[in-house]
C-alpha positions, -999 to +999 in steps of 0.1 A: -341+365-339-369+366-364-404+360-351-434+351-372-468+335-368-474+300-382-508+285-388-517+249-395-538+242-425-576+243-428-589+215-405-609+221-373-579+237-357-575+256-389-563+291-393-574+298-358-544+279-344-516+305-350-484+302-329-456+327-328-424+308-337-387+316-342-358+296-355-350+286-319-384+282-303-408+263-326-429+231-324-428+196-337-449+164-339-441+154-303-461+184-289-492+174-308-489+138-297-485+148-261-515+172-262-536+145-277-524+119-251-531+143-222-567+150-234-576+177-209-611+178-196-633+209-196-631+214-159-593+209-156-569+234-143-536+226-161-500+237-164-475+231-192-440+232-179-413+244-203-439+255-227-416+272-253-437+291-278-469+278-262-480+252-287-492+226-261-514+251-242-528+263-276-537+228-288-553+220-254-572+253-255-585+247-291-594+210-288-604+205-251-615+239-237-600+234-202-608+258-173-573+273-171-538+266-184-506+280-169-479+282-196-446+281-177-414+291-195-379+300-182-364+316-213-374+353-218-376+351-256-397+320-257-420+335-229-424+365-251-435+344-281-459+325-258-475+358-247-478+370-283-494+337-292-520+340-264-528+376-271-532+371-308-555+341-303-578+358-278-569+331-252-559+354-223-589+344-202-578+307-203-540+306-209-518+323-183-482+327-194-457+326-166-420+335-171-403+315-144-381+286-135-404+255-131-383+247-100-394+280-083-432+284-088-441+291-052-465+319-051-472+317-088-493+285-090-510+273-058-498+239-045-522+211-049-544+231-073-539+213-107-557+185-124-532+181-152-495+189-158-479+184-192-442+186-201-423+180-233-389+180-215-353+182-227-345+147-241-308+146-235-289+143-202-266+172-196-231+169-210-241+142-235-244+145-273-238+175-295-243+208-277-256+235-300-239+269-300-272+286-294-280+287-256-318+285-263-315+253-283-292+238-257-316+244-229-345+230-249-326+198-258-304+191-228-311+189-191-292+221-183-319+241-165-341+212-153-341+174-151-368+147-152-366+146-114-372+184-113-403+181-135-417+153-114-410+171-081-427+202-093-457+182-107-461+164-074-463+197-056-488+213-080-511+183-086-542+175-066-544+139-053-553+119-084-541+146-107-522+136-138-487+142-151-483+136-189-450+138-206-431+125-236-395+113-239-371+092-259-374+054-253-340+052-238-351+074-209-381+053-199-365+039-168-354+074-157-389+087-161-406+058-142-381+061-114-385+098-111-423+096-111-423+070-083-398+089-063-423+117-061-454+096-054-467+098-090-476+063-101-472+055-139-506+045-152-505+046-190-477+041-215-477+044-253-449+042-279-449+061-312-430+049-343-428+061-379-445+028-389-450-007-375-417-018-390-395+008-372-384+012-337-403+039-316-388+073-315-409+085-286-430+073-256-459+090-240-466+083-203-493+094-178-488+092-140-513+099-113-504+115-080-510+091-051-525+063-073-520+025-067-496+006-089-510-006-123-498+005-157-517+000-189-495-003-220-516+010-250-513-001-286-484+017-304-490+047-325-479+046-362-473+080-377-471+072-414-484+049-440-462+029-463-465+056-490-452+083-466-486+099-459-498+104-424-520+077-409-557+085-402-548+086-365-521+112-370-545+133-392-570+131-364-544+142-338-535+172-361-572+180-362-578+164-396-554+189-411-548+178-447-517+200-453-489+198-428-457+217-433-426+199-444-408+203-411-436+184-393-433+156-419-396+155-415-398+152-377-422+123-379-397+105-401 
């Protein structure tokens, strides 16, 4: 497996945002949308579950300067990439890579200690859709090593009262996510859909739940990724950190 560092343009995130990626463990638009939606605070102690190459912790670190971020990853090769990313970025005092199953974090992250948990989970239910021959891609795309229920159960254990769980998923999984959150006393509070443009159906939703909160959910205006000419909208450029040049793969994923 070939590893290399990828940097993103010349905006405020600029060349400083370098992430170790591979053909299997890389990042897409969804990760940037989730990090922006979560908007960590400076005092927050956070965890990103299933962090992959560590893109979400790195964006949170560069844009919001939280107190600490645990970057949890089960797959050894992805965890290695995350550690290389953290070391190369000088972020070791803030980002703590943990190679572990998110379902077994006892003794690794104190219960009830977190202000924010993020997760860009596998989108497909196990045994549905095309299964890639590469085990790493299968685990990243299908619920083979964890489910939405596992994510919500772990988040509920790790979060403080009032702490936030922010995740993204495909629109067809919205009912699954809301049910799993409520089953673990995490009340859905914010919901936003993302689409290529106002004329297309959303490809993604972003949702925030709060541990122990009362019922009331705000549905925010939908996010449009692209203008009619195929360029990114001003909001998307802001989410990317005003990066003017985004690699072709990112543009393809938004489409």
